[in-house]
C-alpha positions as CSV (number, residue, x, y, z in Angstrom):
1,M,33.7,84.0,80.7
2,D,33.5,80.4,79.8
3,K,30.8,77.9,80.6
4,D,31.7,77.5,84.3
5,V,28.1,77.9,85.4
6,L,26.8,75.1,83.2
7,D,29.7,72.8,84.0
8,V,29.2,73.3,87.8
9,K,25.5,72.6,87.5
10,K,26.2,69.3,85.9
11,T,28.6,68.2,88.6
12,V,26.5,69.0,91.6
13,S,25.0,65.8,93.0
14,G,21.3,65.6,94.1
15,T,18.8,68.4,93.7
16,A,19.8,71.9,94.0
17,N,19.0,73.6,97.3
18,S,17.7,77.1,97.4
19,S,21.0,78.7,98.4
20,Y,22.7,76.9,95.5
21,V,20.0,78.1,93.0
22,N,20.4,81.7,94.3
23,R,24.1,81.5,93.8
24,I,23.8,80.3,90.3
25,V,21.2,82.9,89.5
26,Y,23.3,85.8,90.6
27,F,26.3,84.4,88.7
28,D,24.2,84.4,85.5
29,Y,23.2,88.0,86.0
30,L,26.7,89.0,86.8
31,R,28.0,87.4,83.7
32,V,25.5,89.1,81.5
33,A,26.2,92.5,83.2
34,A,29.9,92.0,82.8
35,T,29.6,91.1,79.2
36,I,27.7,94.3,78.5
37,A,30.2,96.2,80.6
38,V,33.1,94.9,78.5
39,M,31.2,96.1,75.4
40,V,30.8,99.6,76.9
41,L,34.5,99.6,77.7
42,H,35.6,98.7,74.2
43,T,33.0,101.0,72.5
44,A,34.0,104.0,74.5
45,A,37.7,103.2,74.1
46,I,37.7,102.9,70.3
47,N,38.0,106.7,69.9
48,W,39.3,107.4,73.4
49,Y,42.9,107.9,72.3
50,G,42.1,110.3,69.4
51,A,39.7,112.6,71.2
52,D,40.9,115.9,72.7
53,V,41.1,115.6,76.5
54,N,39.9,119.2,76.8
55,G,36.7,118.5,75.0
56,G,33.4,117.1,76.2
57,T,33.6,114.0,73.9
58,W,36.7,112.6,75.7
59,K,35.2,113.3,79.1
60,V,32.1,111.2,78.0
61,F,34.4,108.4,77.0
62,N,36.4,108.7,80.2
63,F,33.1,108.5,82.2
64,Y,31.9,105.3,80.4
65,D,35.3,103.7,80.6
66,S,35.6,104.5,84.3
67,I,32.3,103.0,85.4
68,V,32.9,99.6,83.7
69,Q,36.5,98.7,84.7
70,W,35.0,96.1,87.0
71,S,34.0,93.9,84.1
72,V,37.1,91.7,83.6
73,P,37.8,91.4,87.4
74,V,34.2,90.2,87.9
75,F,34.6,87.6,85.2
76,V,37.7,86.3,87.0
77,M,35.9,86.4,90.4
78,I,33.0,84.3,89.0
79,S,35.5,81.7,87.7
80,G,37.3,81.6,91.0
81,A,34.1,81.3,93.0
82,L,33.0,78.3,90.8
83,F,36.2,76.4,90.3
84,L,37.7,76.8,93.8
85,G,34.5,75.6,95.3
86,R,34.6,72.3,93.4
87,N,36.0,69.1,95.0
88,D,35.6,66.9,91.9
89,I,38.0,68.5,89.5
90,Q,41.2,66.7,88.6
91,I,44.4,68.1,87.2
92,K,43.9,66.1,84.0
93,D,40.4,67.5,83.6
94,I,41.8,71.0,84.0
95,Y,44.0,70.5,80.9
96,K,41.7,68.2,78.9
97,K,38.5,70.2,79.4
98,Y,39.3,73.8,80.3
99,V,42.8,74.7,79.2
100,L,42.3,72.9,75.9
101,R,39.1,74.9,75.3
102,M,40.9,78.1,75.9
103,V,43.8,77.2,73.6
104,V,41.5,76.1,70.8
105,G,39.2,79.2,71.2
106,Y,42.2,81.5,71.2
107,C,43.7,80.0,68.1
108,V,40.4,79.9,66.2
109,W,39.3,83.4,67.1
110,S,42.8,84.9,66.5
111,F,42.6,83.4,63.0
112,V,39.1,84.8,62.5
113,Y,40.1,88.3,63.5
114,Y,43.3,88.1,61.4
115,L,41.2,87.3,58.3
116,L,38.3,89.7,58.9
117,S,40.2,92.9,60.0
118,G,42.2,95.1,57.7
119,K,42.9,93.8,54.2
120,S,40.8,91.4,52.2
121,I,40.5,87.8,53.2
122,E,42.3,86.7,50.1
123,A,45.2,89.1,50.8
124,K,45.4,87.8,54.4
125,L,45.5,84.2,53.3
126,I,48.2,84.9,50.7
127,G,50.2,86.7,53.3
128,L,50.5,83.5,55.4
129,V,52.3,81.7,52.6
130,S,54.1,84.5,50.8
131,Y,57.2,86.7,51.4
132,G,57.2,88.1,54.9
133,K,54.9,85.4,56.2
134,L,56.8,85.1,59.5
135,E,55.7,88.5,60.5
136,N,52.1,87.7,59.5
137,W,52.2,84.5,61.6
138,V,53.6,86.4,64.5
139,S,50.7,88.9,64.1
140,L,48.3,86.1,64.0
141,S,49.6,84.5,67.2
142,D,49.4,87.9,69.1
143,G,45.6,87.8,68.8
144,Y,43.2,90.7,68.7
145,Y,43.3,93.2,71.6
146,H,40.5,91.6,73.7
147,L,41.8,88.0,73.4
148,W,44.5,88.6,76.0
149,F,41.9,87.4,78.6
150,V,41.9,83.9,77.2
151,P,45.5,82.9,77.9
152,M,45.3,84.8,81.2
153,I,42.3,82.7,82.4
154,A,43.9,79.5,81.1
155,G,46.9,80.3,83.3
156,L,44.7,80.6,86.3
157,Y,43.0,77.3,85.5
158,M,46.4,75.7,85.5
159,C,47.0,77.1,89.0
160,I,43.6,75.8,90.4
161,P,45.2,72.9,92.4
162,I,47.6,75.4,94.1
163,L,44.9,78.0,94.7
164,K,42.6,75.4,96.2
165,Q,45.1,74.7,98.9
166,I,45.2,78.5,99.7
167,V,41.4,78.7,100.1
168,K,41.2,75.6,102.3
169,D,42.3,77.7,105.2
170,E,40.4,80.9,105.8
171,R,43.3,82.6,107.5
172,V,45.7,81.7,104.7
173,S,43.2,82.9,102.0
174,R,42.8,86.2,103.9
175,Y,46.6,86.6,104.2
176,F,47.0,85.9,100.5
177,L,44.4,88.6,99.7
178,L,46.0,91.0,102.0
179,I,49.5,90.9,100.7
180,S,48.3,90.6,97.1
181,F,46.2,93.8,97.6
182,L,49.0,95.6,99.3
183,F,51.8,94.8,96.8
184,W,49.8,94.3,93.5
185,S,47.2,97.1,94.1
186,L,47.7,99.6,96.8
187,I,51.4,100.3,97.0
188,P,52.0,100.7,93.2
189,E,49.0,103.0,92.9
190,L,50.2,105.2,95.8
191,V,53.6,105.4,94.2
192,R,52.0,106.5,90.9
193,L,49.8,109.1,92.7
194,A,52.9,110.5,94.4
195,N,54.7,110.8,91.1
196,D,51.7,112.2,89.2
197,F,50.4,114.7,91.7
198,V,52.9,115.4,94.5
199,G,56.4,115.1,93.1
200,G,59.5,116.7,94.8
201,S,61.2,115.1,97.8
202,F,58.1,113.1,98.8
203,A,58.0,111.3,95.4
204,V,61.7,110.6,95.6
205,L,61.3,109.0,99.1
206,V,58.2,107.0,98.0
207,N,60.1,105.7,94.9
208,A,63.1,104.7,97.0
209,V,60.8,102.7,99.3
210,N,59.0,101.1,96.3
211,D,62.4,100.2,94.7
212,A,63.3,98.4,98.0
213,L,60.0,96.6,98.1
214,S,60.2,95.5,94.5
215,K,63.3,93.4,95.4
216,T,61.1,91.2,97.6
217,D,60.0,89.2,94.4
218,L,56.4,88.8,95.3
219,K,55.2,87.8,91.8
220,L,53.4,84.8,93.4
221,V,50.7,87.2,94.7
222,M,50.9,89.9,92.1
223,S,48.5,88.6,89.4
224,F,44.8,88.0,88.6
225,A,45.0,85.1,91.1
226,F,44.0,87.9,93.5
227,Y,40.6,88.2,91.9
228,F,40.3,84.5,91.4
229,V,40.7,83.9,95.2
230,L,38.6,87.0,96.1
231,G,35.7,85.7,94.1
232,Y,35.7,82.4,96.1
233,V,36.0,84.2,99.4
234,V,33.3,86.8,98.8
235,S,30.9,84.2,97.3
236,N,31.1,82.2,100.5
237,K,30.9,85.0,103.0
238,N,27.7,86.5,104.3
239,F,28.1,90.2,104.8
240,S,26.1,92.2,107.3
241,K,24.1,95.2,106.3
242,K,26.8,97.5,107.8
243,Q,29.6,95.6,106.0
244,R,27.7,95.9,102.7
245,G,27.3,99.6,103.3
246,M,31.0,100.0,103.7
247,I,31.7,97.9,100.6
248,Y,29.3,100.0,98.5
249,T,30.8,103.2,99.9
250,L,34.2,102.1,98.8
251,G,32.8,101.1,95.4
252,I,31.3,104.5,94.9
253,A,34.5,106.1,96.0
254,G,36.4,103.8,93.5
255,F,34.1,104.9,90.6
256,L,34.5,108.6,91.5
257,F,38.3,108.2,91.9
258,T,38.6,106.5,88.5
259,I,36.6,109.2,86.7
260,F,38.1,112.3,88.2
261,V,41.7,111.2,88.8
262,S,41.9,109.8,85.2
263,M,40.6,113.1,84.0
264,A,42.9,115.2,86.2
265,I,46.1,113.4,85.0
266,S,45.0,113.5,81.4
267,L,44.4,117.2,81.6
268,K,47.7,117.7,83.3
269,M,49.6,115.7,80.6
270,Q,47.3,117.0,77.8
271,K,46.9,113.5,76.4
272,P,44.8,110.5,77.4
273,V,46.3,108.6,80.3
274,G,44.7,105.3,81.3
275,Y,46.9,104.1,84.2
276,Y,44.1,104.6,86.8
277,Y,41.9,102.3,84.7
278,G,44.2,99.4,85.5
279,Y,42.6,96.2,86.8
280,P,45.1,95.9,89.7
281,N,44.4,99.4,91.0
282,A,42.7,99.7,94.4
283,N,39.9,101.9,93.0
284,V,39.1,99.1,90.4
285,V,39.3,96.5,93.2
286,F,36.7,98.4,95.2
287,E,34.5,98.8,92.1
288,S,34.6,95.1,91.4
289,L,34.0,94.1,95.0
290,A,31.0,96.4,95.3
291,V,29.4,95.1,92.0
292,F,29.9,91.5,93.0
293,V,28.5,91.9,96.5
294,F,25.5,93.9,95.1
295,F,24.5,91.1,92.7
296,K,25.2,88.5,95.3
297,N,22.7,90.1,97.7
298,A,20.1,91.1,95.1
299,S,16.8,89.3,94.9
300,F,16.0,87.5,91.6
301,K,12.5,86.2,92.0
302,K,11.1,86.4,88.5
303,E,11.7,82.9,87.0
304,N,10.9,84.0,83.4
305,L,13.6,86.7,83.6
306,N,16.0,84.3,85.4
307,S,15.5,81.7,82.6
308,F,16.1,84.3,79.9
309,C,19.2,85.5,81.8
310,R,20.5,81.9,82.0
311,K,20.4,81.7,78.2
312,L,22.2,85.0,77.8
313,S,24.8,83.8,80.3
314,K,25.3,80.6,78.3
315,W,26.0,82.6,75.2
316,S,28.1,85.3,76.8
317,F,31.5,83.6,76.2
318,G,30.9,83.5,72.5
319,A,29.6,87.1,72.6
320,Y,32.8,88.2,74.3
321,F,34.8,86.5,71.5
322,V,32.9,88.1,68.7
323,H,31.9,91.6,70.0
324,A,35.1,93.4,69.2
325,L,34.7,92.4,65.5
326,I,31.2,93.8,65.5
327,I,32.2,97.1,67.1
328,Q,35.0,97.4,64.5
329,K,32.8,96.6,61.6
330,L,30.2,99.1,62.7
331,A,32.9,101.7,62.9
332,D,34.1,100.8,59.4
333,Y,30.5,101.5,58.1
334,G,30.4,104.8,59.9
335,I,28.5,103.8,63.0
336,S,30.9,104.9,65.7
337,T,30.9,107.1,68.8
338,I,32.1,110.2,67.0
339,N,29.9,110.4,63.9
340,I,26.4,109.3,65.1
341,L,24.4,111.1,67.7
342,N,25.9,112.7,70.8
343,P,28.6,110.4,72.4
344,I,26.5,110.3,75.5
345,L,23.8,108.4,73.5
346,A,26.1,106.9,70.8
347,V,27.9,104.6,73.3
348,P,24.8,102.9,74.7
349,V,23.2,102.7,71.2
350,I,26.3,101.0,69.7
351,V,26.6,98.7,72.7
352,L,23.0,97.6,72.3
353,I,23.5,96.9,68.6
354,S,26.8,95.0,69.3
355,F,25.3,93.0,72.2
356,V,22.3,91.9,70.2
357,I,24.4,90.9,67.1
358,S,27.1,89.2,69.3
359,I,24.6,87.2,71.3
360,C,22.7,86.1,68.2
361,I,26.0,84.9,66.6
362,S,27.0,83.1,69.8
363,A,23.5,81.5,70.0
364,I,23.9,80.2,66.5
365,I,27.4,78.8,67.1
366,N,26.1,77.1,70.3
367,K,23.8,75.0,68.1
368,I,26.7,73.5,66.2
369,P,28.0,70.4,68.2
370,V,31.8,70.6,67.6
371,L,32.1,74.4,67.6
372,K,30.1,75.0,70.7
373,K,32.4,72.7,72.7
374,Y,35.6,74.6,71.9
375,I,35.0,78.2,70.7
376,V,32.0,79.5,72.5
């Protein structure tokens, strides 16, 4: 969700060939779509915990949340596709140019959210220098709920030299993806399903096997590095029509699984349960893969629309930073998913408002030389 596309454009030598242009175009569309999807996720989630799981309102929120869980994984996949495909990036550049930007952006926006959420700005500033200030500084360092993405992606940037060695060999990269999918995605979810819906002796046996496997200490492959590598591999592979059909079928199955299994366990527990929304889950992996492949193989021939999308893509990082504040402020003024319109309509209406405002703010900041370099 940073300016990967623009940076890569600047570093490619010579004129862009048609395949390169198509690649950049679909990345722009993916970034804009993922930005909107994140806003759908956070808009639907703001009242998700408080709604009655037996009512229609919660089911609407569950539907919207379920169909956009691919948003963050796709952002990571885009970054992986771009950075792991570069031969010019040096370790010092990773820290000086990319990690530094993430650190500065995280600190600045954490401070902005600290000041503008909750109490008055004056009270917040006084809180940083008065009694109990340590607690306030800790709260400030924790960041707002959506800012977790920033240190996560910064950590992946730090691992780029290592991950580049993995993707140099096609067999090694496939092996990495395989064991990562098995131990980070599939096995933990199967264990959870066994506990949630089967129980009894079968669940006991499954948990025993899982406990044994957990001792293998495979943390190296159990992280968002999976999506980082997956983005590179998928972006460089041409899928046949039959293969795309299989991927789309898995994606649709993933969407349906997320919707109905999340609903089933929440009804069973009589409270909102979001485990099956998790980014490592196999159903979310299938969603993310299907969306990425769909955009990769789409045809974007209208140059006016492509140009407009490039601008939105350029402003999407800043929009991600600011959108949570816009959603919260709209709710503070009574514009939320439970008190305007039907929630079926309220979610897209609020997302549209939030997207327009966030993009406009990001576009303005992008005009300011120093700020655009580090915080958007």
